[in-house]
Structures are given as C-alpha cells and as structure tokens.
TIDREN-163756 format. One record per residue: residue in three letters; residue number from 0; x, y, z of N, C-alpha, C, O, CB in turn. Coordinates in nm, 2 decimals. Atoms other than C-alpha are relative to their C-alpha. Glycine has a CB too. Layout:
REM TIDREN-163756
["ALA"; NUM; [X; Y; Z]; [X; Y; Z]; [X; Y; Z]; [X; Y; Z]; [X; Y; Z]],
...
This chain:
REM TIDREN-163756
["MET"; 0; [-0.03; -0.11; -0.06]; [-24.23; 6.85; 8.99]; [0.15; 0.02; 0.00]; [0.22; -0.08; 0.02]; [-0.07; -0.01; 0.14]],
["GLN"; 1; [-0.14; -0.04; 0.01]; [-23.89; 7.01; 8.96]; [0.05; -0.04; 0.17]; [-0.04; -0.05; 0.25]; [0.02; 0.18; -0.05]],
["GLN"; 2; [-0.04; 0.02; -0.13]; [-23.67; 6.93; 9.30]; [0.00; 0.14; 0.09]; [-0.05; 0.15; 0.20]; [0.14; -0.05; 0.00]],
["LEU"; 3; [-0.02; -0.13; -0.05]; [-23.59; 7.31; 9.36]; [-0.03; 0.11; -0.10]; [0.02; 0.10; -0.21]; [0.14; 0.01; 0.04]],
["MET"; 4; [0.02; -0.12; 0.10]; [-23.72; 7.63; 9.20]; [0.02; 0.12; 0.10]; [-0.03; 0.11; 0.22]; [-0.15; 0.01; -0.08]],
["ALA"; 5; [-0.02; -0.11; -0.09]; [-23.60; 7.96; 9.34]; [-0.01; 0.15; -0.09]; [0.00; 0.14; -0.21]; [0.16; -0.03; 0.07]],
["ILE"; 6; [-0.01; -0.12; 0.08]; [-23.61; 8.34; 9.23]; [0.02; 0.09; 0.11]; [-0.03; 0.09; 0.22]; [-0.13; 0.04; -0.09]],
["SER"; 7; [-0.03; -0.11; -0.08]; [-23.46; 8.65; 9.37]; [-0.05; 0.12; -0.08]; [-0.04; 0.12; -0.20]; [0.16; 0.00; 0.03]],
["VAL"; 8; [0.05; -0.11; 0.06]; [-23.60; 8.99; 9.30]; [0.09; 0.12; 0.06]; [0.08; 0.13; 0.18]; [-0.15; 0.00; 0.02]],
["PHE"; 9; [-0.09; -0.10; -0.04]; [-23.35; 9.29; 9.33]; [-0.11; 0.14; 0.02]; [-0.19; 0.17; -0.07]; [0.13; 0.01; -0.11]],
["CYS"; 10; [0.10; -0.11; -0.02]; [-23.54; 9.61; 9.48]; [0.08; 0.10; 0.09]; [0.19; 0.07; 0.14]; [-0.16; -0.04; 0.07]],
["GLU"; 11; [-0.05; -0.11; -0.07]; [-23.48; 9.93; 9.67]; [-0.04; -0.05; 0.16]; [0.05; -0.02; 0.25]; [-0.07; 0.14; -0.06]],
["ASP"; 12; [0.01; -0.01; -0.13]; [-23.63; 9.83; 10.00]; [-0.11; -0.14; 0.02]; [-0.17; -0.18; -0.08]; [-0.05; 0.16; 0.06]],
["ILE"; 13; [0.11; 0.11; -0.04]; [-23.86; 9.53; 10.16]; [-0.06; 0.05; 0.12]; [0.02; 0.09; 0.22]; [0.06; -0.17; 0.02]],
["ARG"; 14; [0.07; -0.04; -0.11]; [-24.12; 9.63; 10.40]; [-0.09; -0.12; 0.06]; [-0.19; -0.16; -0.01]; [-0.08; 0.13; -0.03]],
["GLU"; 15; [0.08; 0.11; -0.04]; [-24.26; 9.35; 10.63]; [-0.12; 0.07; 0.08]; [-0.11; 0.15; 0.17]; [0.08; -0.10; 0.09]],
["GLU"; 16; [0.14; -0.07; -0.04]; [-24.63; 9.45; 10.70]; [-0.03; -0.06; 0.14]; [0.05; -0.15; 0.19]; [-0.13; -0.04; -0.10]],
["LYS"; 17; [0.05; 0.05; -0.13]; [-24.81; 9.37; 11.03]; [-0.08; -0.12; -0.05]; [-0.08; -0.22; 0.03]; [-0.10; 0.11; 0.09]],
["LYS"; 18; [0.09; 0.13; 0.03]; [-25.04; 9.11; 10.85]; [0.09; -0.10; -0.03]; [0.03; -0.21; -0.05]; [-0.09; 0.01; -0.12]],
["GLY"; 19; [-0.08; 0.12; 0.03]; [-24.74; 8.90; 10.77]; [0.03; -0.02; -0.13]; [0.06; -0.13; -0.18]; [-0.05; -0.11; 0.04]],
["THR"; 20; [-0.02; 0.00; 0.16]; [-24.71; 9.00; 10.40]; [0.12; 0.10; -0.01]; [0.16; 0.17; 0.08]; [-0.13; 0.05; -0.08]],
["ASP"; 21; [-0.13; -0.07; 0.05]; [-24.42; 9.18; 10.24]; [-0.03; 0.11; -0.12]; [-0.10; 0.07; -0.22]; [0.12; -0.11; -0.05]],
["THR"; 22; [0.01; -0.09; 0.09]; [-24.42; 9.50; 10.03]; [0.14; 0.02; -0.06]; [0.23; 0.05; 0.01]; [-0.06; 0.11; 0.05]],
["LEU"; 23; [-0.13; -0.04; 0.08]; [-24.12; 9.54; 9.76]; [-0.02; 0.12; -0.05]; [-0.10; 0.14; -0.14]; [0.03; -0.10; -0.11]],
["VAL"; 24; [-0.02; -0.13; 0.07]; [-24.04; 9.88; 9.68]; [0.11; 0.03; -0.09]; [0.23; 0.03; -0.05]; [0.00; 0.09; 0.10]],
["GLY"; 25; [-0.10; -0.08; 0.11]; [-23.86; 10.02; 9.37]; [0.06; -0.14; -0.07]; [0.19; -0.17; -0.06]; [0.15; 0.12; 0.09]],
["ILE"; 26; [-0.05; 0.12; 0.05]; [-23.84; 9.67; 9.20]; [0.09; 0.04; -0.13]; [0.04; 0.11; -0.21]; [-0.12; -0.10; -0.04]],
["TYR"; 27; [-0.08; -0.03; 0.10]; [-23.53; 9.70; 8.95]; [-0.02; -0.06; -0.11]; [-0.07; -0.18; -0.10]; [0.13; -0.02; 0.04]],
["PRO"; 28; [-0.01; 0.08; 0.13]; [-23.53; 9.61; 8.59]; [0.11; -0.08; -0.02]; [0.20; -0.07; 0.08]; [-0.01; 0.09; -0.13]],
["ASP"; 29; [-0.12; 0.09; 0.02]; [-23.27; 9.36; 8.46]; [0.12; 0.08; -0.02]; [0.23; 0.03; 0.01]; [-0.02; -0.08; -0.10]],
["ASN"; 30; [-0.13; -0.06; 0.02]; [-23.04; 9.62; 8.36]; [-0.02; 0.15; 0.05]; [-0.13; 0.21; 0.02]; [0.05; 0.00; -0.16]],
["VAL"; 31; [0.01; -0.12; -0.08]; [-22.97; 9.94; 8.56]; [0.13; 0.09; -0.07]; [0.24; 0.05; -0.08]; [0.01; -0.03; 0.18]],
["ASN"; 32; [-0.10; -0.08; 0.02]; [-22.78; 10.24; 8.42]; [0.04; 0.11; 0.11]; [-0.05; 0.17; 0.16]; [-0.03; 0.06; -0.12]],
["VAL"; 33; [-0.03; -0.09; -0.08]; [-22.58; 10.45; 8.63]; [0.09; 0.11; -0.04]; [0.14; 0.09; -0.15]; [0.04; -0.06; 0.10]],
["PRO"; 34; [-0.08; -0.12; 0.07]; [-22.38; 10.78; 8.58]; [0.15; -0.05; -0.02]; [0.22; -0.04; -0.12]; [0.00; 0.14; 0.10]],
["LYS"; 35; [-0.17; 0.02; 0.02]; [-22.03; 10.65; 8.65]; [0.02; -0.15; 0.08]; [-0.07; -0.20; 0.14]; [0.10; 0.14; 0.09]],
["ILE"; 36; [-0.07; 0.13; -0.05]; [-21.84; 10.33; 8.76]; [0.12; 0.03; 0.03]; [0.19; 0.08; -0.05]; [0.02; -0.11; -0.08]],
["PRO"; 37; [0.08; 0.07; -0.12]; [-21.75; 10.26; 9.05]; [-0.12; 0.08; 0.04]; [-0.12; 0.21; 0.01]; [0.09; -0.02; 0.13]],
["CYS"; 38; [0.11; -0.07; -0.06]; [-22.08; 10.35; 9.20]; [-0.02; -0.08; 0.12]; [0.05; -0.18; 0.16]; [-0.12; 0.01; -0.10]],
["ALA"; 39; [0.06; 0.06; -0.12]; [-22.29; 10.27; 9.51]; [-0.14; 0.00; 0.00]; [-0.20; 0.10; -0.03]; [0.05; 0.06; 0.12]],
["PHE"; 40; [0.15; 0.01; -0.01]; [-22.64; 10.16; 9.55]; [-0.02; 0.08; 0.16]; [0.06; 0.03; 0.25]; [-0.08; -0.18; 0.00]],
["PRO"; 41; [0.02; -0.05; -0.13]; [-22.75; 10.37; 9.87]; [-0.08; -0.10; 0.08]; [-0.07; -0.11; 0.21]; [-0.07; 0.13; -0.01]],
["ARG"; 42; [0.07; 0.11; -0.05]; [-22.98; 10.07; 9.94]; [-0.03; -0.09; -0.10]; [-0.09; -0.06; -0.21]; [-0.12; 0.04; 0.07]],
["LEU"; 43; [0.03; 0.11; 0.10]; [-23.01; 9.73; 9.77]; [-0.06; -0.10; 0.09]; [0.00; -0.15; 0.19]; [0.13; -0.05; -0.09]],
["ALA"; 44; [0.05; 0.11; -0.07]; [-23.25; 9.47; 9.88]; [-0.03; -0.11; -0.10]; [-0.07; -0.09; -0.22]; [-0.13; 0.04; 0.09]],
["LEU"; 45; [0.03; 0.12; 0.06]; [-23.30; 9.11; 9.77]; [-0.09; -0.08; 0.07]; [-0.07; -0.13; 0.18]; [0.12; -0.07; -0.02]],
["TYR"; 46; [0.10; 0.08; -0.05]; [-23.63; 8.92; 9.81]; [0.01; -0.11; -0.06]; [0.00; -0.11; -0.19]; [-0.12; 0.06; 0.00]],
["THR"; 47; [-0.02; 0.13; 0.06]; [-23.58; 8.55; 9.77]; [-0.12; -0.10; 0.04]; [-0.16; -0.11; 0.15]; [0.14; -0.05; 0.05]],
["ARG"; 48; [0.10; 0.12; -0.06]; [-23.84; 8.26; 9.76]; [0.08; -0.12; -0.06]; [0.14; -0.12; -0.17]; [-0.17; 0.01; -0.06]],
["VAL"; 49; [-0.07; 0.13; 0.04]; [-23.72; 7.90; 9.74]; [-0.13; -0.11; 0.02]; [-0.19; -0.14; 0.13]; [0.14; -0.03; 0.11]],
["HIS"; 50; [0.11; 0.12; -0.02]; [-23.97; 7.62; 9.67]; [0.05; -0.13; -0.03]; [0.12; -0.14; -0.13]; [-0.12; 0.02; -0.09]],
["LEU"; 51; [-0.06; 0.12; 0.01]; [-23.88; 7.26; 9.72]; [-0.11; -0.11; -0.02]; [-0.22; -0.09; 0.02]; [0.09; -0.03; 0.13]],
["ASN"; 52; [0.10; 0.10; 0.01]; [-24.05; 6.94; 9.63]; [0.02; -0.06; 0.14]; [0.12; -0.10; 0.19]; [0.03; -0.12; -0.13]],
["PRO"; 53; [-0.02; 0.06; -0.15]; [-24.15; 6.81; 9.99]; [0.08; -0.13; 0.01]; [0.12; -0.17; 0.12]; [-0.14; -0.03; 0.06]],
["SER"; 54; [-0.07; 0.14; 0.00]; [-23.97; 6.47; 9.91]; [0.15; 0.03; -0.03]; [0.22; -0.06; -0.04]; [-0.07; -0.11; -0.12]],
["TYR"; 55; [-0.14; -0.04; 0.03]; [-23.64; 6.66; 9.84]; [0.05; 0.05; 0.13]; [-0.03; 0.13; 0.20]; [0.01; 0.10; -0.12]],
["ASN"; 56; [-0.06; -0.07; -0.10]; [-23.40; 6.75; 10.11]; [0.16; 0.03; -0.03]; [0.25; -0.05; -0.03]; [-0.02; -0.07; 0.12]],
["PRO"; 57; [-0.15; -0.05; 0.05]; [-23.09; 6.96; 10.00]; [0.09; 0.00; 0.10]; [0.21; 0.00; 0.07]; [0.00; 0.13; -0.06]],
["GLY"; 58; [-0.07; -0.03; -0.11]; [-22.97; 7.00; 10.35]; [0.01; 0.15; 0.00]; [-0.07; 0.22; -0.06]; [0.13; -0.08; 0.00]],
["GLU"; 59; [-0.02; -0.15; -0.02]; [-22.82; 7.35; 10.44]; [0.01; 0.07; -0.13]; [0.07; 0.01; -0.22]; [0.12; 0.03; 0.08]],
["MET"; 60; [0.00; -0.10; 0.12]; [-22.86; 7.63; 10.17]; [0.06; 0.12; 0.05]; [0.04; 0.15; 0.17]; [-0.16; 0.02; -0.07]],
["SER"; 61; [-0.05; -0.13; -0.02]; [-22.68; 7.96; 10.15]; [-0.02; 0.08; -0.11]; [-0.01; 0.04; -0.23]; [0.13; 0.00; 0.04]],
["LEU"; 62; [0.03; -0.11; 0.11]; [-22.77; 8.27; 9.96]; [0.13; 0.10; -0.02]; [0.17; 0.16; 0.08]; [-0.14; 0.09; 0.04]],
["PHE"; 63; [-0.09; -0.08; 0.02]; [-22.49; 8.46; 9.81]; [-0.02; 0.11; -0.11]; [-0.10; 0.10; -0.20]; [0.10; -0.09; -0.01]],
["LEU"; 64; [0.00; -0.09; 0.12]; [-22.43; 8.77; 9.59]; [0.15; 0.00; -0.06]; [0.24; 0.02; 0.02]; [-0.06; 0.16; 0.04]],
["ARG"; 65; [-0.12; -0.02; 0.08]; [-22.15; 8.77; 9.32]; [-0.01; 0.12; -0.07]; [-0.09; 0.15; -0.15]; [0.02; -0.09; -0.09]],
["MET"; 66; [-0.02; -0.13; 0.05]; [-22.03; 9.10; 9.24]; [0.07; 0.00; -0.15]; [0.13; -0.10; -0.18]; [0.09; 0.08; 0.11]],
["PRO"; 67; [-0.05; 0.01; 0.14]; [-21.92; 9.18; 8.87]; [0.15; -0.02; 0.01]; [0.21; -0.09; -0.07]; [-0.03; 0.12; -0.10]],
["ASP"; 68; [-0.15; 0.03; -0.02]; [-21.56; 9.18; 9.00]; [0.03; -0.15; 0.05]; [0.14; -0.19; 0.06]; [0.06; 0.12; 0.10]],
["GLY"; 69; [-0.03; 0.14; -0.04]; [-21.60; 8.82; 9.12]; [-0.03; -0.02; 0.16]; [-0.05; -0.13; 0.21]; [0.14; -0.04; -0.03]],
["TYR"; 70; [0.01; 0.00; -0.16]; [-21.63; 8.92; 9.50]; [-0.13; -0.08; 0.02]; [-0.23; -0.06; -0.05]; [0.00; 0.15; 0.08]],
["GLU"; 71; [0.13; 0.05; -0.06]; [-21.88; 8.71; 9.68]; [-0.02; 0.04; 0.15]; [0.07; 0.05; 0.22]; [-0.01; -0.16; -0.02]],
["ALA"; 72; [0.03; -0.03; -0.12]; [-22.07; 8.80; 9.99]; [-0.12; -0.09; 0.05]; [-0.22; -0.10; -0.02]; [-0.03; 0.15; 0.01]],
["LYS"; 73; [0.09; 0.08; -0.02]; [-22.28; 8.57; 10.18]; [-0.10; 0.07; 0.07]; [-0.07; 0.15; 0.16]; [0.05; -0.11; 0.06]],
["LEU"; 74; [0.09; -0.08; -0.07]; [-22.62; 8.69; 10.28]; [-0.08; -0.06; 0.12]; [-0.11; 0.00; 0.22]; [-0.09; 0.04; -0.09]],
["THR"; 75; [0.04; 0.07; -0.10]; [-22.78; 8.42; 10.47]; [0.00; -0.16; -0.02]; [0.03; -0.21; -0.12]; [-0.13; 0.06; 0.01]],
["THR"; 76; [-0.01; 0.13; 0.02]; [-22.81; 8.06; 10.53]; [-0.13; -0.06; 0.05]; [-0.18; -0.02; 0.15]; [0.12; -0.05; 0.06]],
["PHE"; 77; [0.12; 0.07; -0.04]; [-23.12; 7.83; 10.55]; [0.05; -0.13; 0.05]; [0.09; -0.22; -0.02]; [-0.09; -0.03; -0.11]],
["PRO"; 78; [-0.06; 0.11; -0.07]; [-23.01; 7.58; 10.80]; [-0.06; -0.13; -0.02]; [-0.18; -0.13; -0.06]; [0.01; 0.02; 0.14]],
["LYS"; 79; [0.07; 0.12; 0.03]; [-23.07; 7.21; 10.76]; [-0.14; -0.02; 0.08]; [-0.24; -0.05; 0.02]; [0.09; -0.13; 0.02]],
["GLU"; 80; [0.11; 0.00; -0.08]; [-23.32; 7.22; 11.04]; [-0.11; 0.06; -0.06]; [-0.22; 0.01; -0.08]; [0.03; 0.06; 0.12]],
["LEU"; 81; [0.11; -0.09; 0.05]; [-23.52; 7.48; 10.89]; [-0.03; -0.05; -0.14]; [-0.15; -0.02; -0.17]; [0.03; 0.15; -0.01]],
["VAL"; 82; [0.04; 0.06; 0.12]; [-23.52; 7.31; 10.55]; [-0.07; -0.14; 0.04]; [-0.18; -0.17; -0.02]; [0.12; -0.02; -0.09]],
["GLU"; 83; [0.06; 0.14; -0.04]; [-23.62; 6.97; 10.70]; [-0.14; 0.04; 0.06]; [-0.24; -0.03; 0.03]; [0.10; -0.10; 0.12]],
["LYS"; 84; [0.13; -0.04; -0.05]; [-23.91; 7.15; 10.90]; [-0.08; 0.04; -0.10]; [-0.20; 0.00; -0.10]; [0.01; 0.10; 0.10]],
["ALA"; 85; [0.11; -0.04; 0.11]; [-24.05; 7.32; 10.59]; [-0.03; -0.12; -0.08]; [-0.15; -0.13; -0.11]; [0.06; 0.11; -0.09]],
["THR"; 86; [0.07; 0.12; 0.06]; [-24.06; 6.99; 10.41]; [-0.07; -0.08; 0.08]; [-0.16; -0.13; 0.02]; [0.09; -0.07; -0.07]],
["ALA"; 87; [0.10; 0.07; -0.08]; [-24.20; 6.81; 10.69]; [-0.14; 0.07; 0.01]; [-0.24; 0.00; 0.01]; [0.05; -0.01; 0.13]],
["ASP"; 88; [0.14; -0.08; -0.03]; [-24.48; 7.09; 10.75]; [-0.06; -0.02; -0.15]; [-0.18; -0.05; -0.15]; [0.01; 0.19; 0.06]],
["ALA"; 89; [0.06; 0.02; 0.15]; [-24.55; 7.06; 10.35]; [-0.06; -0.16; 0.00]; [-0.17; -0.18; -0.05]; [0.15; 0.02; -0.13]],
["ASN"; 90; [0.04; 0.12; 0.02]; [-24.58; 6.69; 10.38]; [-0.11; -0.04; 0.10]; [-0.20; -0.12; 0.06]; [0.11; -0.08; 0.01]],
["THR"; 91; [0.10; 0.00; -0.11]; [-24.80; 6.70; 10.72]; [-0.13; 0.07; -0.09]; [-0.23; 0.01; -0.09]; [0.06; 0.10; 0.14]],
["ALA"; 92; [0.11; -0.07; 0.06]; [-25.03; 6.94; 10.51]; [-0.04; -0.05; -0.11]; [-0.14; -0.01; -0.17]; [0.03; 0.13; -0.01]],
["SER"; 93; [0.02; 0.05; 0.14]; [-25.02; 6.73; 10.19]; [0.01; 0.12; -0.11]; [-0.06; 0.13; -0.21]; [-0.14; -0.06; 0.00]],
["GLY"; 94; [-0.01; -0.11; 0.09]; [-24.88; 7.05; 10.03]; [0.08; -0.03; -0.11]; [0.16; -0.12; -0.09]; [0.04; 0.11; 0.06]],
["PRO"; 95; [-0.06; 0.03; 0.13]; [-24.74; 7.05; 9.67]; [0.14; 0.04; 0.03]; [0.23; -0.03; -0.02]; [-0.06; 0.07; -0.13]],
["ILE"; 96; [-0.14; -0.06; 0.00]; [-24.44; 7.26; 9.78]; [0.04; 0.04; 0.15]; [-0.05; 0.07; 0.23]; [0.01; 0.14; -0.11]],
["ALA"; 97; [-0.04; -0.04; -0.13]; [-24.23; 7.33; 10.09]; [0.06; 0.15; -0.05]; [0.12; 0.17; -0.16]; [0.12; -0.12; 0.07]],
["GLY"; 98; [-0.07; -0.15; 0.03]; [-24.13; 7.72; 10.10]; [0.09; 0.06; 0.09]; [0.08; 0.04; 0.21]; [-0.11; 0.10; -0.01]],
["LEU"; 99; [-0.08; -0.06; -0.08]; [-23.86; 7.93; 10.23]; [0.01; 0.15; -0.06]; [0.00; 0.17; -0.18]; [0.14; -0.09; 0.00]],
["VAL"; 100; [-0.01; -0.14; 0.02]; [-23.82; 8.31; 10.22]; [0.11; 0.07; 0.06]; [0.13; 0.05; 0.18]; [-0.12; 0.06; 0.04]],
["SER"; 101; [-0.12; -0.07; -0.05]; [-23.52; 8.53; 10.27]; [-0.02; 0.15; -0.05]; [-0.06; 0.17; -0.16]; [0.15; -0.06; -0.05]],
["ARG"; 102; [0.01; -0.12; 0.04]; [-23.53; 8.90; 10.29]; [0.14; 0.07; 0.04]; [0.18; 0.07; 0.16]; [-0.13; 0.07; 0.07]],
["ALA"; 103; [-0.14; -0.07; 0.00]; [-23.18; 9.09; 10.26]; [0.00; 0.13; -0.05]; [-0.03; 0.16; -0.17]; [0.10; -0.07; -0.08]],
["VAL"; 104; [-0.01; -0.15; 0.05]; [-23.13; 9.45; 10.26]; [0.16; 0.04; 0.03]; [0.22; 0.01; 0.14]; [-0.12; 0.12; 0.11]],
["ALA"; 105; [-0.14; -0.05; -0.02]; [-22.76; 9.60; 10.21]; [-0.03; 0.17; -0.01]; [-0.11; 0.22; -0.08]; [0.11; -0.05; -0.14]],
["GLY"; 106; [-0.02; -0.15; 0.01]; [-22.69; 9.98; 10.28]; [0.14; 0.02; -0.07]; [0.23; -0.04; -0.03]; [0.01; 0.07; 0.14]],
["SER"; 107; [-0.10; -0.06; 0.06]; [-22.44; 10.16; 10.04]; [0.09; -0.12; -0.05]; [0.21; -0.15; -0.02]; [0.07; 0.09; 0.10]],
["LEU"; 108; [-0.07; 0.11; 0.07]; [-22.36; 9.85; 9.83]; [0.10; 0.05; -0.12]; [0.05; 0.09; -0.22]; [-0.10; -0.09; -0.06]],
["ARG"; 109; [-0.08; -0.05; 0.09]; [-22.04; 9.95; 9.63]; [0.02; -0.10; -0.13]; [0.03; -0.22; -0.11]; [0.13; 0.02; 0.07]],
["VAL"; 110; [-0.03; 0.07; 0.09]; [-22.00; 9.82; 9.27]; [0.12; 0.06; -0.07]; [0.12; 0.16; -0.13]; [-0.10; -0.01; -0.08]],
["GLN"; 111; [-0.14; -0.04; 0.07]; [-21.63; 9.84; 9.14]; [0.00; 0.01; -0.16]; [0.06; 0.10; -0.23]; [0.10; -0.13; 0.04]],
["GLN"; 112; [-0.01; 0.01; 0.15]; [-21.68; 9.76; 8.78]; [-0.16; -0.04; -0.06]; [-0.24; -0.09; 0.01]; [0.11; -0.13; -0.04]],
["ALA"; 113; [0.12; 0.02; 0.06]; [-21.97; 9.74; 8.53]; [-0.02; -0.18; -0.01]; [0.08; -0.25; 0.01]; [0.00; 0.08; -0.16]],
["GLY"; 114; [0.02; 0.13; 0.02]; [-22.13; 9.39; 8.49]; [-0.12; -0.04; 0.10]; [-0.20; 0.04; 0.15]; [0.13; -0.08; 0.02]],
["ARG"; 115; [0.12; 0.06; -0.06]; [-22.39; 9.15; 8.66]; [0.03; -0.04; 0.14]; [0.13; -0.11; 0.18]; [-0.06; -0.12; -0.08]],
["ILE"; 116; [-0.01; 0.04; -0.13]; [-22.46; 9.12; 9.02]; [-0.11; -0.12; 0.00]; [-0.22; -0.10; -0.05]; [-0.04; 0.13; 0.11]],
["VAL"; 117; [0.05; 0.11; 0.00]; [-22.57; 8.77; 9.07]; [-0.04; -0.06; 0.12]; [0.04; -0.06; 0.21]; [0.06; -0.07; -0.07]],
["ALA"; 118; [0.03; 0.05; -0.13]; [-22.78; 8.60; 9.34]; [0.02; -0.14; -0.03]; [-0.01; -0.19; -0.14]; [-0.14; 0.03; 0.06]],
["ILE"; 119; [-0.04; 0.15; 0.03]; [-22.67; 8.24; 9.39]; [-0.06; -0.08; 0.13]; [-0.04; -0.04; 0.24]; [0.18; -0.01; -0.02]],
["LEU"; 120; [0.04; 0.08; -0.09]; [-22.83; 7.97; 9.59]; [0.07; -0.13; 0.01]; [0.07; -0.20; -0.09]; [-0.13; -0.02; -0.01]],
["ARG"; 121; [-0.10; 0.11; -0.01]; [-22.58; 7.70; 9.72]; [-0.06; -0.11; 0.10]; [-0.12; -0.08; 0.20]; [0.15; 0.05; 0.07]],
["SER"; 122; [0.00; 0.13; -0.09]; [-22.63; 7.35; 9.87]; [0.12; -0.06; 0.01]; [0.21; -0.01; -0.06]; [-0.10; -0.09; -0.04]],
["ALA"; 123; [-0.12; 0.08; 0.00]; [-22.37; 7.10; 9.95]; [0.05; -0.05; -0.14]; [0.17; -0.08; -0.16]; [-0.02; -0.10; 0.08]],
["THR"; 124; [-0.04; 0.06; 0.13]; [-22.40; 6.97; 9.60]; [-0.03; 0.07; -0.14]; [0.00; 0.03; -0.25]; [-0.05; -0.14; -0.01]],
["ASP"; 125; [0.03; -0.06; 0.12]; [-22.54; 7.22; 9.38]; [0.00; 0.16; 0.02]; [0.02; 0.22; 0.13]; [-0.14; -0.05; -0.04]],
["GLU"; 126; [0.01; -0.16; 0.01]; [-22.55; 7.60; 9.28]; [-0.10; 0.04; -0.10]; [-0.10; -0.01; -0.21]; [0.13; 0.07; -0.04]],
["TYR"; 127; [0.09; -0.07; 0.11]; [-22.83; 7.79; 9.11]; [0.01; 0.14; 0.00]; [0.02; 0.20; 0.10]; [-0.14; -0.03; 0.03]],
["ILE"; 128; [0.03; -0.12; 0.03]; [-22.85; 8.11; 8.97]; [-0.13; 0.05; 0.01]; [-0.20; 0.01; -0.07]; [0.04; 0.02; -0.11]],
["ILE"; 129; [0.12; -0.02; -0.04]; [-23.15; 8.27; 9.10]; [-0.06; 0.12; -0.02]; [-0.18; 0.15; 0.00]; [-0.02; -0.03; 0.11]],
["GLY"; 130; [0.05; -0.15; 0.03]; [-23.15; 8.63; 9.01]; [0.14; 0.08; -0.05]; [0.26; 0.05; -0.02]; [-0.08; 0.09; 0.15]],
["SER"; 131; [-0.11; -0.07; 0.05]; [-22.94; 8.88; 8.82]; [-0.04; 0.15; -0.02]; [-0.15; 0.19; -0.07]; [0.04; -0.07; -0.14]],
["LEU"; 132; [0.02; -0.14; 0.04]; [-22.89; 9.27; 8.81]; [0.11; 0.06; -0.08]; [0.22; 0.07; -0.02]; [-0.03; 0.09; 0.12]],
["ASN"; 133; [-0.10; -0.04; 0.09]; [-22.68; 9.41; 8.52]; [0.03; 0.15; 0.02]; [-0.06; 0.23; 0.00]; [-0.04; -0.03; -0.15]],
["VAL"; 134; [-0.02; -0.15; -0.03]; [-22.52; 9.75; 8.61]; [0.09; 0.03; -0.10]; [0.19; -0.03; -0.12]; [0.06; 0.04; 0.16]],
["GLN"; 135; [-0.07; -0.06; 0.11]; [-22.40; 9.95; 8.33]; [0.02; 0.15; 0.01]; [-0.07; 0.21; 0.06]; [-0.05; -0.04; -0.12]],
["GLN"; 136; [0.00; -0.15; -0.01]; [-22.28; 10.30; 8.29]; [-0.09; 0.05; -0.12]; [-0.10; -0.01; -0.23]; [0.17; 0.06; -0.01]],
["THR"; 137; [0.10; -0.07; 0.11]; [-22.53; 10.53; 8.10]; [0.11; 0.03; -0.10]; [0.22; 0.07; -0.07]; [-0.08; 0.16; 0.06]],
["PRO"; 138; [-0.07; -0.03; 0.12]; [-22.40; 10.58; 7.74]; [0.00; 0.15; 0.01]; [-0.09; 0.23; 0.06]; [-0.08; -0.06; -0.13]],
["LYS"; 139; [-0.02; -0.15; 0.03]; [-22.26; 10.91; 7.67]; [-0.04; 0.03; -0.13]; [-0.02; -0.04; -0.23]; [0.15; 0.05; 0.02]],
["GLY"; 140; [0.06; -0.04; 0.14]; [-22.43; 11.10; 7.40]; [-0.07; 0.11; 0.00]; [-0.12; 0.15; -0.10]; [-0.08; -0.09; -0.06]],
C-alpha cells in the first residue's frame, strides 16, 4: 500500500447530516466556465479525505488552496496528535488504513485570473496535489 492517498472534491456546499454522514452539494467538474474574470464564487467548498498506511507517520499536515495567481490560503491543519491517534486507532482495529477528513467552506472566494485552483496537502517533508479546479472564461461566440 502507498504511504498516503488523498483526494479533494470541489463543490458548492457540504452538509453534515445528523447520522454522521456528509452530503456534497453541487460537485464541480474539472473545468468551470465563468462569464468574466476576475470573478467570485459565492460559495466554494472543499471536501478532503486522507488515507494513511497505519505504519506511516507524516507528522502534522496542512491543507492549502493555491489560486491561479499563486496566492496560497491555508484551510486547515491536521495536528501531529490527530494523525498519531488516527494511525494508532487503525492499528488497534487491525484496519488497513487510517483516515482523516476535512470540510472547508469559503464564502465569496475571488478569482483574480483564469487558471487552476489547486488543493495541496503538505507535511514537513512532502507536498501532494490532491485536487484541482480549472477556472476559465466562457468563450465568446
């Protein structure tokens, strides 16, 4: 098994249900056409799942968004203690993976130029691109 696998899904909203499940609303395709740039997403959510080999300990990890103009915004941190607890719990249960979840919702996210919004997961030693949303202006025609 790989040491780490992760994916982020861009959507309009994440609803936490009473039963402990999540509902993703309005999942975006890989490419989004907008009428003009700069533009703003009234609401943009990022649902992220991280799976770790239970024998792997990357330490603290952080989730970032990199905008097309290079600006980076930190969304959340998975503290070292949380990562260690997830891997310990998986080992105790003889589970094949340790799992972490992040739910981030931004209101009125401005995009200054066309290009990719990239979700990045960073540890002290590695960086993983785990999601991408290409924002482009609708072709005139």
